[in-house]
C-alpha positions in Angstrom: 41.4 42.0 91.4 40.3 45.0 89.3 41.0 48.3 91.4 37.7 49.3 91.6 36.5 46.8 94.3 40.1 46.4 95.5 40.1 47.0 99.6 43.4 47.3 99.0 43.5 50.7 97.4 40.8 53.5 97.9 42.7 56.3 96.4 41.1 59.0 94.6 41.1 57.0 91.0 39.4 54.5 92.4 36.8 56.4 93.8 36.6 57.9 90.2 36.6 54.9 88.9 33.8 53.3 90.5 31.8 56.4 90.7 32.2 57.1 86.3 30.3 53.6 86.0 27.5 54.3 88.1 26.8 57.5 86.3 27.2 56.0 83.1 25.1 52.8 83.8 22.4 54.4 85.3 22.1 57.3 83.6 22.8 56.3 80.3 19.3 54.2 81.3 17.2 56.4 81.7 18.0 58.2 78.9 15.9 55.6 76.4 13.1 57.1 78.3 14.1 60.4 78.0 14.6 60.3 74.4 11.1 59.2 73.5 9.5 61.9 75.6 11.6 64.9 73.5 11.4 63.4 70.2 7.6 64.0 70.8 7.4 67.4 69.6 11.0 67.9 68.4 12.5 66.7 65.3 14.8 63.9 65.8 18.2 64.9 63.9 17.9 68.6 65.0 16.8 68.4 69.0 20.4 66.3 68.9 22.0 68.5 67.1 21.2 71.7 69.1 21.6 69.2 71.9 25.5 69.2 71.4 25.8 72.0 70.2 24.4 73.7 74.1 26.5 71.4 76.1 29.9 72.0 73.8 28.7 75.6 74.5 28.5 75.3 78.2 31.8 72.9 78.3 33.7 75.2 76.0 32.8 77.8 79.0 33.9 75.8 81.6 37.4 74.2 79.6 38.2 78.8 79.3 37.4 78.8 82.9 39.4 76.5 83.8 42.5 78.0 82.1 42.5 75.4 79.2 44.3 76.5 76.4 42.8 76.3 72.9 42.9 73.1 70.7 45.6 72.7 68.0 44.9 72.3 64.4 46.0 68.3 65.0 43.8 68.0 67.7 41.2 70.1 66.5 40.8 67.5 63.1 41.1 64.6 65.3 38.1 66.7 67.7 35.7 66.7 64.7 36.5 62.7 63.9 35.1 61.7 67.1 32.7 64.2 66.9 31.4 63.2 63.8 31.2 59.6 64.5 29.9 59.8 68.1 27.7 62.9 68.7 26.6 63.3 64.7 26.7 59.7 63.1 26.0 57.1 65.7 22.7 59.0 67.3 21.5 60.4 63.7 21.7 56.3 62.6 19.7 55.3 65.9 16.8 57.6 64.2 16.9 57.3 60.9 16.5 53.0 62.1 13.6 53.6 63.5 12.3 56.3 60.5 13.1 53.4 58.6 11.1 51.0 59.7 13.5 48.4 62.4 11.4 47.8 65.8 12.5 48.2 69.2 13.4 44.8 69.9 15.8 44.7 67.3 17.6 48.4 67.8 17.6 47.5 71.3 19.9 44.1 70.4 22.4 45.9 67.9 22.9 48.4 69.7 24.6 46.1 72.3 26.9 44.7 69.9 28.8 47.7 70.2 31.4 46.8 73.3 32.3 43.8 70.9 33.5 46.0 67.8 35.1 48.1 70.7 37.0 45.5 71.8 37.7 44.1 68.5 39.4 47.6 67.7 41.3 47.5 70.2 42.7 44.0 69.3 43.7 45.2 66.3 45.5 47.9 67.5 47.4 45.9 69.2 45.6 46.3 73.1 45.3 43.0 74.9 41.9 41.5 75.7 41.5 38.7 78.1 39.6 36.0 77.1 37.7 36.0 80.1 36.9 39.8 78.5 35.5 37.9 75.0 33.1 35.4 76.8 31.8 38.3 79.2 30.8 40.0 76.4 29.0 37.3 74.6 27.3 36.6 77.6 25.8 40.4 77.8 24.9 40.6 74.7 23.1 37.3 74.9 21.6 38.6 78.2 20.4 42.0 76.7 18.6 40.4 73.8 16.5 38.5 76.3 15.5 41.8 77.6 14.7 42.6 74.5 12.5 39.8 73.5 9.4 41.2 74.4 10.2 43.4 72.0 9.6 44.7 68.1 11.6 42.2 65.9 10.6 43.8 62.1 13.1 45.4 60.3 13.7 46.6 56.7 17.1 46.7 54.6 17.4 50.5 55.3 16.3 50.1 58.5 19.1 46.7 59.2 21.8 49.4 57.9 21.2 52.1 60.0 20.6 50.1 62.9 23.9 48.1 62.7 25.6 51.6 61.6 25.1 53.4 64.6 27.0 50.8 67.1 29.7 50.7 64.9 29.7 54.3 64.6 29.8 54.6 68.2 32.9 52.0 68.5 34.8 53.4 66.5 34.3 56.9 67.5 35.4 55.4 71.0 38.4 53.7 69.7 40.0 57.2 68.7 39.2 58.9 72.2 41.2 56.0 73.2 44.5 56.1 70.4 43.9 60.1 69.1 46.1 63.3 70.6 43.7 65.6 72.0 43.1 68.1 74.1 42.4 68.7 78.2 39.4 66.8 79.4 36.8 69.3 78.8 38.4 71.1 75.7 38.1 67.7 74.4 34.5 67.3 75.4 33.6 70.3 74.1 35.2 71.0 70.7 33.6 67.1 69.7 30.3 68.2 71.1 31.0 71.2 69.4 31.9 70.3 65.7 29.4 66.9 66.2 26.0 69.4 66.4 26.8 72.1 64.2 27.4 69.2 61.6 24.2 67.9 62.9 22.3 70.7 62.5 23.8 71.4 58.8 22.0 68.2 58.2 18.9 68.3 60.1 18.8 71.9 58.5 19.1 70.4 54.9 17.1 67.4 54.7 15.5 66.6 58.0 11.1 67.0 57.7 9.8 69.9 59.5 13.6 71.1 60.5 12.8 74.1 59.2 9.0 74.9 60.3 9.8 74.0 64.0 6.1 75.5 65.9 8.9 76.3 68.9 5.5 77.8 70.7 3.8 74.1 70.5 7.1 72.2 71.6 5.4 70.6 75.2 7.3 71.4 78.5 7.9 67.4 78.7 9.0 67.5 75.4 11.9 70.8 76.8 12.9 69.2 80.3 13.4 66.2 78.5 15.8 67.5 76.3 17.1 69.8 79.1 17.5 66.8 80.8 19.5 64.9 78.0 21.6 68.1 77.7 22.8 68.5 80.9 22.5 64.7 82.5 23.0 62.8 79.8 26.1 64.7 77.9 27.6 66.9 80.6 28.1 64.7 82.9 27.3 60.9 81.6 29.4 61.3 78.2 32.0 63.1 79.9 31.8 60.0 82.6 32.4 57.8 79.5 35.2 59.8 77.7 37.1 59.3 81.0 35.9 55.5 81.0 37.9 55.3 77.4 41.1 56.5 78.9 41.8 55.3 82.2 39.7 51.2 82.0 39.9 48.4 79.6 37.6 48.7 76.5 35.6 45.9 77.7 34.6 47.8 80.9 33.9 50.9 79.4 32.0 49.2 76.8 29.4 47.4 79.5 27.1 49.8 80.0 25.7 48.8 76.5 24.6 45.5 78.8 23.9 47.3 82.1 21.4 50.4 80.2 18.9 48.1 79.3 18.1 46.6 82.7 18.1 50.6 83.9 15.3 51.5 80.9 13.4 48.1 82.3 13.0 49.6 85.6 12.3 53.0 84.3 9.3 51.7 82.2 8.3 49.7 84.7 8.0 52.6 87.2 6.9 55.4 85.3 5.1 53.7 81.8 3.4 50.4 84.2 5.2 48.2 81.9 5.4 44.4 83.3 8.1 41.7 83.8 8.3 38.7 82.4 9.6 35.6 83.0 13.0 36.3 80.1 13.9 39.1 82.7 15.0 37.0 85.3 17.4 34.4 83.1 18.6 37.3 81.5 19.6 39.3 84.4 22.0 36.9 86.0 23.3 36.9 82.5 24.5 40.5 82.5 25.6 39.9 85.9 28.0 37.0 85.6 29.1 39.2 81.8 30.3 42.1 84.2 32.0 39.6 87.0 33.7 38.6 83.6 35.0 41.7 82.5 35.9 42.6 85.9 37.6 39.8 87.7 38.3 37.5 84.5 41.9 37.7 85.2 41.5 37.4 88.6 40.3 34.3 88.3 41.7 33.0 85.1 45.2 34.0 87.6 43.2 32.1 90.3 42.8 28.7 88.1 46.4 28.8 86.9 47.5 29.2 90.8 45.0 26.4 91.4 46.2 24.2 88.9 50.0 24.4 89.6 49.4 23.8 93.1 47.8 20.9 92.3 50.2 19.5 89.9 53.0 20.1 92.4 51.1 17.9 95.1 50.9 15.6 92.9 54.5 15.4 91.8 55.4 15.6 95.6 53.4 12.1 96.2 54.9 10.8 93.2 58.5 10.8 94.4 57.2 10.6 98.2 56.3 6.7 96.9 59.2 6.5 94.9 61.4 7.0 97.5 59.4 4.8 100.4 61.4 1.5 100.6 59.5 -1.6 99.7 57.5 -3.7 102.9 
């Protein structure tokens, strides 16, 4: 049984693991809505770059207050790679895909391929990924696909390329954060966000239409509040929780948020936007639940099945031996 639900292990690590998963599952499910609100009056790439720069500055202050040393040259390079992939490339590609004409349903479905990419890099890197986790990842993606069926599945070639590139970049950054030498957590987050955010600001300043001429006085209060929510909850709280999960649990479990977030986003849409539920939801939710069960309990289930099989084989052998030793009537 995984430590997160093991009643015999109520230690600090167990609570941190369960708390980090809960934060990533719930908060990132609400950021879909927050992003839509923030982009109503802010250029997306500029908004995202500024989000990570501010979060990086704040996290840098926290790291220095905690007495953490500045990163070494090698750690700066590793942080630049991860920040470029996750804070800049993955986020920017999602925005570009939407601008290039990809439908919301297809975008939501493509994003759920991220855990499978991460599991693939993990396997190629020499870590074992159980078969039950692979099955769970496929079932989770299928459930998310059913949730997205009511969305728009239209696309263009450029939109498709950007959409598939986003989870690819995020998964590569996630894998790199598991393997590369990084400074302590707060300083690692600060370095990654600052470098990725600054790259986003540079790209937005030179290439994003409207980035140089933003009428800040006309930015709505709703967009500003949504942006602050993304800085504090979406980045400083939840992204830190995700980065911790990447270091402290399996790749499949860390990436399982991709299946749960659409469920939370759906609940937020029903609650805040008056969206309606369709019959697909009641098929998708059990699939996602089964996927999570396989990812969480797959190894325990496999061990139980093997143990039961061995016990049955032993019982059959004992019965055969008993029949052979029983004297004829």
